[in-house]
C-alpha positions as a printed NumPy array, in Angstrom:
array([[ 95.286, 148.862,  82.706],
       [ 95.876, 149.54 ,  86.139],
       [ 98.859, 147.752,  87.767],
       [ 99.663, 148.064,  91.399],
       [101.506, 146.67 ,  94.457],
       [102.937, 146.471,  97.612],
       [105.399, 144.552, 100.059],
       [105.632, 145.217, 103.49 ],
       [108.276, 143.543, 106.189],
       [106.456, 140.968, 108.229],
       [106.211, 141.781, 112.025],
       [108.455, 138.474, 113.125],
       [111.069, 139.543, 110.596],
       [110.97 , 142.969, 111.878],
       [111.784, 141.249, 115.386],
       [114.555, 139.679, 114.304],
       [115.995, 142.237, 112.314],
       [115.507, 140.433, 109.241],
       [114.635, 142.193, 105.989],
       [111.825, 141.748, 103.748],
       [112.285, 138.776, 101.499],
       [109.452, 139.036,  99.084],
       [109.894, 140.53 ,  95.793],
       [107.447, 141.87 ,  92.98 ],
       [107.679, 142.986,  89.302],
       [105.264, 144.183,  86.632],
       [105.847, 144.718,  83.191],
       [103.452, 146.463,  80.871],
       [102.788, 145.39 ,  77.254],
       [100.27 , 146.468,  74.555],
       [ 97.015, 145.188,  76.143],
       [ 98.713, 142.98 ,  78.339],
       [100.603, 143.106,  81.661],
       [103.155, 140.444,  83.169],
       [103.01 , 140.046,  87.238],
       [105.106, 138.11 ,  89.334],
       [105.704, 137.952,  93.129],
       [108.193, 135.543,  94.815],
       [108.851, 134.732,  98.311],
       [112.208, 134.146,  99.471],
       [112.701, 130.737, 102.139],
       [112.784, 132.795, 105.627],
       [115.596, 130.215, 106.669],
       [117.819, 130.714, 103.738],
       [120.408, 133.284, 103.809],
       [120.416, 134.931, 100.358],
       [116.761, 133.928,  99.753],
       [115.878, 138.08 ,  99.067],
       [118.294, 138.141,  96.394],
       [116.574, 135.011,  94.934],
       [113.205, 136.204,  95.096],
       [114.356, 139.126,  92.845],
       [116.284, 136.901,  90.625],
       [112.846, 135.053,  90.118],
       [110.357, 137.97 ,  89.609],
       [112.948, 139.65 ,  87.339],
       [113.466, 135.952,  85.139],
       [109.668, 135.53 ,  85.011],
       [108.921, 139.176,  83.99 ],
       [111.559, 139.052,  81.133],
       [110.502, 135.273,  79.894],
       [106.867, 135.897,  79.952],
       [107.194, 139.15 ,  78.302],
       [108.106, 137.624,  75.013],
       [105.58 , 136.019,  72.719],
       [102.713, 136.569,  74.626],
       [ 99.795, 135.141,  72.709],
       [ 97.157, 137.129,  71.117],
       [ 93.743, 137.542,  72.615],
       [ 92.082, 135.769,  69.717],
       [ 94.113, 132.818,  70.03 ],
       [ 92.578, 129.169,  71.389],
       [ 93.242, 127.586,  74.443],
       [ 95.728, 124.968,  73.024],
       [ 98.309, 128.256,  72.027],
       [ 97.787, 129.775,  75.519],
       [ 97.876, 126.574,  77.518],
       [100.764, 125.375,  75.289],
       [102.607, 128.703,  75.585],
       [102.65 , 129.239,  79.432],
       [103.772, 125.658,  80.075],
       [106.876, 126.113,  77.786],
       [107.145, 129.217,  79.412],
       [107.172, 127.977,  83.137],
       [109.751, 125.4  ,  82.022],
       [111.958, 127.992,  80.692],
       [111.399, 130.271,  83.897],
       [113.093, 127.553,  86.237],
       [115.648, 126.946,  83.786],
       [117.15 , 130.423,  83.277],
       [116.127, 131.164,  87.613],
       [118.894, 128.333,  87.831],
       [121.129, 129.497,  85.454],
       [121.199, 132.849,  86.957],
       [121.401, 131.609,  90.39 ],
       [124.636, 129.318,  89.56 ],
       [126.319, 132.689,  88.059],
       [125.719, 134.353,  91.267],
       [127.208, 131.949,  93.477],
       [130.233, 131.582,  90.511],
       [130.563, 135.179,  90.632],
       [131.037, 135.422,  94.824],
       [132.18 , 131.916,  96.242],
       [131.571, 131.649,  99.918],
       [134.326, 131.012, 102.093],
       [134.616, 127.353, 103.211],
       [131.93 , 125.056, 102.18 ],
       [130.382, 125.449,  98.987],
       [126.893, 127.427,  98.521],
       [124.12 , 125.456,  96.576],
       [121.287, 127.067,  94.72 ],
       [119.06 , 126.453,  97.899],
       [120.888, 129.529,  99.885],
       [118.723, 131.593,  97.316],
       [115.539, 129.456,  97.357],
       [112.051, 131.019,  96.76 ],
       [108.931, 130.718,  95.599],
       [107.308, 131.835,  92.546],
       [103.62 , 133.113,  91.388],
       [103.373, 135.136,  87.779],
       [100.434, 135.875,  85.701],
       [ 99.606, 137.304,  82.06 ],
       [ 96.659, 138.978,  81.612],
       [ 95.357, 139.855,  78.161],
       [ 91.294, 139.833,  78.5  ],
       [ 89.518, 137.621,  77.928],
       [ 92.833, 135.488,  78.949],
       [ 95.073, 135.03 ,  81.908],
       [ 97.713, 132.622,  82.106],
       [ 99.532, 131.43 ,  85.733],
       [102.317, 129.892,  86.513],
       [103.236, 129.005,  90.135],
       [106.455, 126.906,  92.105],
       [105.799, 126.972,  95.731],
       [102.857, 128.604,  97.973],
       [102.222, 131.927,  96.585],
       [ 98.283, 132.285,  95.411],
       [ 96.224, 133.929,  92.563],
       [ 92.743, 135.354,  92.549],
       [ 90.558, 136.416,  89.319],
       [ 88.544, 139.188,  89.324],
       [ 85.334, 139.469,  86.664],
       [ 82.539, 141.977,  86.566],
       [ 79.235, 140.845,  85.551],
       [ 75.353, 141.672,  85.908],
       [ 74.552, 141.775,  89.455],
       [ 71.679, 139.413,  91.088],
       [ 68.351, 140.553,  90.601],
       [ 66.817, 142.777,  93.52 ],
       [ 70.245, 143.834,  94.429],
       [ 69.211, 147.151,  94.564],
       [ 69.801, 150.653,  92.607],
       [ 73.592, 151.77 ,  91.465],
       [ 74.326, 147.622,  91.618],
       [ 73.764, 146.631,  87.847],
       [ 77.448, 145.731,  87.398],
       [ 78.987, 143.46 ,  90.258],
       [ 82.594, 142.561,  90.507],
       [ 83.453, 139.144,  92.003],
       [ 86.388, 137.416,  93.047],
       [ 87.618, 133.746,  92.359],
       [ 90.701, 131.669,  94.155],
       [ 92.127, 130.157,  90.708],
       [ 95.384, 129.399,  92.04 ],
       [ 94.901, 128.409,  95.787],
       [ 97.748, 127.83 ,  98.23 ],
       [ 98.423, 124.135,  99.297],
       [ 95.943, 122.78 , 101.746],
       [ 97.279, 122.244, 105.496],
       [ 99.332, 119.237, 105.628],
       [100.34 , 119.022, 102.177],
       [104.195, 118.432, 101.505],
       [106.921, 120.702, 101.931],
       [106.983, 123.763, 100.394],
       [108.374, 123.362,  96.443],
       [111.24 , 126.726,  95.894],
       [112.653, 127.164,  92.212],
       [115.72 , 125.434,  93.253],
       [114.488, 122.472,  94.723],
       [114.705, 119.299,  92.646],
       [112.565, 118.444,  90.2  ],
       [110.812, 122.267,  90.072],
       [110.063, 122.015,  86.669],
       [108.199, 118.859,  86.87 ],
       [106.343, 120.369,  89.909],
       [105.595, 123.391,  88.306],
       [101.699, 124.491,  87.949],
       [100.669, 126.537,  84.734],
       [ 97.194, 126.775,  83.196],
       [ 95.322, 129.56 ,  81.31 ],
       [ 91.94 , 130.843,  81.879],
       [ 89.341, 132.174,  79.272],
       [ 86.784, 134.555,  80.733],
       [ 84.546, 137.128,  78.856],
       [ 84.13 , 138.773,  82.001],
       [ 87.68 , 138.976,  83.046],
       [ 88.342, 142.14 ,  85.147],
       [ 91.736, 141.655,  86.857],
       [ 93.957, 139.213,  88.557],
       [ 95.579, 139.595,  92.053],
       [ 98.982, 137.716,  93.105],
       [ 99.877, 137.472,  96.706],
       [102.444, 135.481,  98.604],
       [101.4  , 132.91 , 101.508],
       [101.906, 135.61 , 104.349],
       [ 98.755, 137.471, 103.112],
       [ 96.279, 134.351, 103.317],
       [ 95.033, 135.206, 106.777],
       [ 94.193, 138.587, 105.689],
       [ 92.984, 137.87 , 102.046],
       [ 91.064, 134.452, 102.285],
       [ 88.309, 133.364, 104.421],
       [ 87.475, 130.419, 106.037],
       [ 84.123, 128.735, 104.098],
       [ 82.314, 128.623, 107.249],
       [ 82.283, 132.555, 106.704],
       [ 80.055, 131.492, 103.974],
       [ 78.204, 128.904, 105.62 ],
       [ 80.171, 126.266, 103.689],
       [ 81.753, 122.707, 104.658],
       [ 85.404, 123.228, 105.638],
       [ 86.187, 120.731, 102.71 ],
       [ 85.088, 123.815, 100.355],
       [ 88.67 , 125.307, 101.271],
       [ 89.823, 128.683, 101.834],
       [ 87.793, 131.517,  99.806],
       [ 88.781, 134.774,  98.469],
       [ 87.304, 137.675, 100.554],
       [ 85.085, 139.534,  98.694],
       [ 85.588, 142.64 , 101.371],
       [ 89.863, 142.385, 100.334],
       [ 89.772, 141.686,  96.873],
       [ 86.296, 143.709,  95.532],
       [ 87.248, 146.761,  98.007],
       [ 91.096, 146.874,  96.676],
       [ 90.017, 146.884,  93.152],
       [ 87.358, 149.62 ,  93.885],
       [ 90.003, 151.726,  95.552],
       [ 92.852, 151.77 ,  93.02 ],
       [ 89.932, 152.192,  89.9  ],
       [ 89.056, 155.277,  92.071],
       [ 92.547, 156.587,  92.654],
       [ 94.175, 155.824,  89.101],
       [ 96.333, 153.12 ,  90.745],
       [ 97.833, 154.861,  93.69 ],
       [ 99.16 , 151.737,  96.   ],
       [ 99.436, 153.822,  98.773],
       [ 96.113, 152.539, 100.373],
       [ 97.49 , 148.776,  99.498],
       [100.628, 149.504, 101.383],
       [ 98.754, 150.95 , 104.498],
       [ 96.179, 147.717, 104.348],
       [ 99.278, 145.45 , 104.536],
       [100.705, 147.25 , 107.288],
       [ 97.461, 147.257, 109.376],
       [ 97.156, 146.116, 113.051],
       [ 95.511, 142.82 , 111.367],
       [ 98.033, 141.903, 109.736],
       [100.668, 141.041, 112.676],
       [ 98.988, 137.664, 113.334],
       [100.574, 136.178, 110.401],
       [104.041, 137.367, 111.173],
       [105.236, 136.933, 107.616],
       [106.487, 139.299, 105.004],
       [103.07 , 140.458, 102.74 ],
       [103.171, 140.987,  98.95 ],
       [100.296, 141.676,  96.881],
       [100.064, 142.561,  93.38 ],
       [ 97.415, 143.181,  90.96 ],
       [ 96.357, 144.498,  87.375],
       [ 92.755, 145.557,  86.984],
       [ 91.076, 146.995,  83.513],
       [ 90.111, 150.257,  83.967],
       [ 87.074, 149.894,  82.355],
       [ 83.672, 151.375,  84.369]])
């Protein structure tokens, strides 16, 4: 398994002298990987800490009791739903402990000061399980036979699929792990895919860089955002070729084209390393 990730401070945050408020973490298991990315709320004073607590909590909880590759859908969907509820509960407990240990002068500070979104995934081919609170998003990669007539050297083609999309424009306000009722608004699901070759998580600032408007593929707007094959499949090919060195990913997120988002950018992926 190849695991690589990078986080880059957004241009708007840099201009304001504000540090990166994203966080990511990965844990390798026997034949599996746990990934988590988090995006601290921009206007909250301690959200960067909240994002780090979020990924630490998610990786710790999701590394426990991961179902086997041969287990069925009921096992996987039940496990990720229960784990998701526990992630929210443990996050709130950890944030409460931080606030109690270092109370602010004056008015009490609530958990919203450490507000963060979260997306996490557990990859154990042919299964991948996701949980999400907020606007981070996730893409699955698959490797299968190329279309007939694709030309020499293209017997196997990698494809990308946006399975955990960001909220649509005009959606209600972003939900954070510290929002009231966050556990009830958590998304969790599991996918069985025999051609599964990887999973990529990203914070919402990456959307302009990694997602295409449907018009790019001559589809109507209601088709929604589509994952950019140039980004995802190109990234996977690069990481497999260099053994997982994340420097090209960091350079990609730091390029001139990323200035249009202004937000912090974080991408984390796990890839099967087979040819």
